Every structure is written in C-alpha cells, then in structure tokens.
N, C-alpha and C positions, 0 to 999 in steps of 0.2 A: 749836607754835601752838596758840592759845586760839580761845574763840569771838569773841573781837575781832578776830582775824585778824592779830594782832601777834605777831611772833616774840619767844619768853620766853626768859628767864635767871635763873640764881640767881647772887646776887653774895655771894661768900665774902670774908671779910676787907674788908669792906666801907666802913670808915671813914666818911667823909662822903658816900659815894655819887658819886665821881667818874667811875668807870667807868659808872655809871648815867646820869650827866650825858653822857658821850660817846656811850655809844651812843644816847641819843636818843629822841624820843617814838613811834617805829615800834616800839620794844621795849617789853616789860612785864616788870618784875621781879616774880616770884611768890615769890622767898625770898631772903632777905639775912641775914647771920651777921657779927657781929663782936663781938670780946672787950670792948672798951673802952665803957665806960657813957656817958661822957662824948662820944665819938664818937657814940653812938648817939643821944643827944639829938639832935645836930646832923643827923644823918640822917633821923629822924623829924620834925624841923621843917621840912625842905627837901621831903621826899619823900612822907610820910604825911600830909597835911594834912587828909584827910577823916576822920581817926580812925581808919582801918583801916590797921594795920601789917603789912608782911611781914617785918620785921626781927626776929631774935631775938638779944638780946644775951646772951653767954655763951662759954664754950669750945668750941670746934669739936667738941673730943673729946666732946661731950655732943649733939651735933646728931644725931637720928636720921631715917632716910630717909622716915618717915612724915609727918615735917614738911614735907617737900620735895613740892608737887602736881606732878602729871603728869610728862612727859617734857620737858624744858627743851631748847630748842635750842642753849643755851650755856651752860657752867658757867665763870665767871670767878673767878679767885683772884689777889689780888694779895699773896700771903703775907709775913710779916714779912721785913725785910731785913737785921736788926741782926747776926746771925751770918753773913752772907755778905756784908756790907760790908767794904771794906778799911779802915774805920775801926773797925770791930768786933772781936770777940774771936776771930775763926777759928773758932768750932765749926762752923760750916757746917750742914748738914743734920742735924748730931748735936745741935745747939742747940737748946734749950727754944723757943725763937722761930721760929727759920726751919725746925726740924723740925716744925713745924705742916703743912708740905707732906705729909707721910704721914698725918695723920688727915683732910686733905681728899681725898686719894687713897683713902681707906678708903671713905669716903663714895660717891664714883665707882663704886669695885668694887661696891659693895653696889647701887647703881642698875643698874649692867650686870648684874648676878645676877638683879635684879627685871624686867628686860627694859626699863629706864627709861634706858639710856645717854644721857647728853648728846650731841647731834650733834657738837656743836664743844665743846673745852676750851681755855681760854686762861689762861695765867699770865702775871705781870709780877713783875719783880725787879731788883736792882741787877747791873749787868755783873759786879761781882766773883763773881758766881755761875759764871762762865765758868772761873775759875782757882780757885776755892776748894777745897782738899785737891787740888792739883794736877789738877782737871779732873775729878776722882771724883765730886764732887756734881753737875755738869751731866752727867755720863754717867749718873748715878742717874736724874736727871730724864728724860733721853731713854729710858732703859730702860724706866721706868715706862709711859710712852706706847706704847712699842712692845709691851710685854707684855700691854697691857689693849685691843689693837684699835684704836688710833689710828696713823694715819699723821700725821706732824708735822713741822714745822719752826720755826726761831727767826729773830728780827730783833732788831739793835739799831736803837733808834730814839732820836734825841737831841731832846729838846723844842724845841730850838734852832731847829729847822726850822719850827716853829709858832708860838712866843713866845719872847720875848728872855730865855730862861733856859736856861742850861747844865746839861740833866739828861740823859744817856743813859741808856737803861733797855732791859733785855734782855725780850722778848716771845716766848714759847713757844705756838704755836698748832696743835693737833691737830685732826684730822677722823677721823670713825669710817670704819673700813675699808671699809664697805659704801657709803660716799657718794661718787660720782664727782667726780673733780677736773679741771675743765678744763683743757687742756693751755697755755694762756694764763696760767693761776694760777701756774705755776712755771717756773722755768728749769733749764738743764741744769747748771749750776752757781753759784757764788756770783756776786753783783751787787752793787758798791758803790752807796749809802753803807749801807745796810742790814746787808749782810753783810759786816761788819768783819772785818780781818785778824784780831782777837781771837776772832770768832765760828767764823772758818775755822780756826783753830788749835785751838779747842775740839772742833769737828768731827771734826777729824784722830785726837783721843785716844779718841771713843767707840768702843765694840766694833762688830763687824761686824752682829751682830743688831740694835743700835740704828741702825745706817747703813742697814740695809735699809728702814728704814720712813721716812727724812729726806726731807723736800721742801725745794727752796731755793724759799721763797715769793717770787713776783714781784711787788712792789709798787710803783706809781709813787711819785716824788717829788713832794711838795706844791708849790704856787705859791711863789715867793720872798716871803719874811715881809717885810712893810713897816713894822712897829713895832720900836722901840728900847727899852731900859730905861728911858730919861729918861721916855718916853711914858707910863709906869705910874705915875710917882711924883707924890705928892700934896704940894700946898704947905702944907696944914693938915690933917694925917693925925689921926683921931680917937683911935686907940687907942696913939699913942706921942708923946713930945714932942722936939723939937730939943734938943740938947746945947747947953751953955753953951759959952762961948767958950773957957773953961778946959778943958771936957772934949774940946772938940775939938782944942786943941792938945796935950792928954794923948796923943789918937788919932795925931796926926802925929808925935808924938815916939816912938811906939813902931813907927815906918816904919823900914825899912833906906833907906840912901842911893838904891837902885833904884826904890824904891817911891814915896819922895819925889820922884822924877824923874819918875814917871808924873804924879804931883799938878801938877807944874811945868808938864808937856806940856797936861794937861788946862786950866790956867789960859789957855794961848795957843789953845784950839781955836775959840774964836769962836762957841760956842754953850753951852749948859748941858750939861756933863757929869755923869753919876751914876758912881760907882764903887761895887762891891760890895766890901765887906771882911770878912775872916774873920781872927780871932785865932788864932796858932800859935805854940807854943812850938820855938824853935830854940836849938840849941847852937852857940854861937860861941865859939872859943878855949876849949872845954871848958866853958863856963858857958851854962846856961839863960837865955834872954831870952823874955819873950811879946812876939811880933812882930804888928803888923798889915799884912796882906799886900792891896793893893787890885788891881782889874782895871778899865780903862776901855776894853772892847770891845764897849761897848753890850749887854752881857748881864751878867744876874745869874748869882752863883754858884750852884749846885746847893743848894736849900733843904735843908738837913738839921735834925733834932731833936737835942737833947741826949743822946735815947736810942740816935742813931744814931752818936754818937762825935764830935759837932761841937757848936759853938755858934751862937747866934742870930746873924743875918746884920745888919750894921751897914753903911749906906750913907754915902757922902760925895757931896755934892752941891757941885761946883765951876761958878760963875758969873762968868767974869773972875777978879778977885782974891777975891771973896767964897768962903768955904768953909766949909760947914756939914756936921755929921753929926747923924746919929741911928739908932737901930734901924729897920730896915725894918718899915713898918705891917701890920697882920693884912690889911687890904683889898688892899694892894700883893701879898702872898704869894699872896692868890687870884686876881688877876690873871694873875701868873706861872704859876700852875698852869691858867690857861685857863678859871677859871670865870667864870660870869656876874655881872654887878653886883648882880642882886637875889638871890644866894644869899647866905643868913642865915649870919653866923659867929657862933661864940660871943663873948660879950661879954668875956670874959676872954682877954687877949691870949695869954698860954703855952697856953691850950687851943686858941686859932685857929692858933696857929704849929704846933701839934703835929698838928693837923687837916690843914693844907695840907702841912706837910713830910713828911708820911707819905703822901699821895695819890698818883694817878696823873693824870698832865696831860691834861686833858678832849680837846682837839683832836687828841692823839696816839691816844686811843682811838677818837675818831671815824674817823680815817683809816684805822686799823687795821680797823675794822668796815666802813666802805666798801668796801675795796680787797682784804679777804681774808675776813673772816668771812660778811659779807652774800652775797658771789659764791658762797660754798660751799652757802648754804642757799637761793639763788633757785628753782633747779630742784626742790628739794624742796618749798617752798613753792608752787608753781605746781602740784604734784601734788596737793598737799593741798587746796588751792583748788578744783580739778576733781571731787575726790572727794567734796568738801562738798554 
C-alpha cells in the first residue's frame, strides 16, 4: 500500500501495459520493465502522460531491487512465451526468451531477502507451458513458488469467455505463506472450466513438495459474453486496405474443399459473417501446399506474432454473395485484447500488431484480480488502513 491508499504492483514484461489496464484505477504501478523499446514508447504514451515514468526499458537481468520502491502488493510477470509455445522451438525455460522466468525470480528472491517480498506473485503464459519438456518446465515453475515461501495455484482462462477471441492462457497465482486464504477462495479439487484436464494432468506430474503448497483457486465464471467477432470489425479501417477482387480470389483458391464449404455456408447465414483465416503449410500426397484455413464460429483465432511462429491474421467478410478479405486492422486487434477505444496504438501496423499480439487480455486480468488477487489482499488492506 502507498500513501494514496491504492494497492501497488510491479509490472514485469509490461509490453503496452495491458496488465495495468486490467488491474484498473484502484491499483498503482510503482515500477515497470520491458526489453522492447517500441513497446516502451506505447507504454509511456498511454500511462505516463504526466512526464513521470515508472518504466525502465532494458534487459530484466539488469534490473536492481533499489529501483523497485517499497514492498509491492503484487508482482505481475507475463514472461515471453516463444520458447514455451507449441509453435516455437521447444527450448522451454532453457530458452533465451522464456528463460527470463529465472531472472524475474532472482529479483523476487532479492526482495524476499530484503524483507520486501511481494504479497502476491502472478505469472501469465501460454498453455504449452503445461507440457513443455514433458511437464518439467511447469514443475520447475511450481517448485519455484513453493521453495520461496508462496502457496500457489494455476488456472487456464480462455479469453473467449470475455471477448470474441480464442486465446487460452495459463495463469499461476501465488500468495505469501504468512497470508491467510479464506476457505471460499479455494476448492478441495479441480473445477472446470478453469482447471482444465491439461492443467490437472500437469498437476499430477509435479513432485510432492510442490503439491504440498498447491491451491485450487475457486473462481466464478463471468457473465455470458454478448459480442461476436463481427461486432468488432470496421467497414473502413485506417491501418489496412481491403484486398482486390483478384487477391480475394487467390485467398479462396488456397482453401481446401472443406474450408470452401464453410464459406458457402456463411453465404447462406442471413447475416454478415466474419471468418478468421490463417495461412498454413500442409503436406498433401507428399507435396507441400500453402493453405488458407478459415473459421466462422464468431471468434477470432488467437492473435499471434511472427516471433511466436505464426502469420498475421486475415479476415474474410461474407455478406450474402459478397465476399471481401483483408488483414485484420490494428484497432480490431486491440478490441480483441479488450483494450479501450482511447488506447493509443503505434502508427506502424506491424508495431501495433506485435504490441497487441504479445499482450494479455484486459478483461481476463480484471476478472482474475477481482475474484482472486484482490480478495487475498482485502484483509491486509483493512489492517493497514486501521494502523494508519
């Protein structure tokens, strides 16, 4: 807590500050760090408008605890996913990028030694973390929480519960051993949808010491989402152009018969249908073909950046017999991530796409904060207020 009465947090691997957006105005960021200079510009543009910045741009390995003020209520870390992603190279926590998990925990360990251990530590990454290196990487994450004085648990949250965007992500939330956890906050065993079968299988693989500190966080599901992908699509986007008729025809020509059948069904839907398209290489009868694969389930496919092993997302808009196509716009990607309309995006399309595609979905963070993180801190906040 600070003199403002707000809960405080450190935001590591901050990107454009989407965790900050999700935590909301009742939280105060006192330190942020990201390696990417361009993302840092976006962060400062949106969050440090008074000229005072909490952001340090640079390698997390060069962050010193003297730069982190006070004893924060929360340390948030959305550490890089590339080495843990199913589309990545499989290096896991040994990789150069996802391996930054360890320098982050080096900082936490130093804070612990200084008597400034964050009350809550929250991590976010791809669900591939659960199976990376046969589950050994997830076990290492769990063991790190347990060995450093945190009881903890994990949830898999799909952004599709909040926005029309298929984006399941793993969240691990740990709370200091000395902090009481109300009985209603945990369940005696896994409960879907947030404790998926994949998570349960990963839990079964961790060692007994790590299991001894495990908590099955009991989080309610959100209200039913009432928006679909088509609701977020612009007729006249600023950052991209509609394809020519020939370009759209070429895209359709890259579709398999099954995917073309999806387009034909969309024509008969009686409403505007928006499909998300990814280009993938498929081997058919021993020959490689670039295929365009489309989904018309009112959801966007997961936004991924080229660094994550994928291509930029193309959309197909079907309105009766009229078919148009183009790249998804940068503002549309921001909407899929739950960012507000007044969030200032980089003017360069690739920079904006990289910023949003590497981020964490804002309403997912808000839900997790409201139903797990903030309840863990409420009693302590009341105690701090009484002592003030």
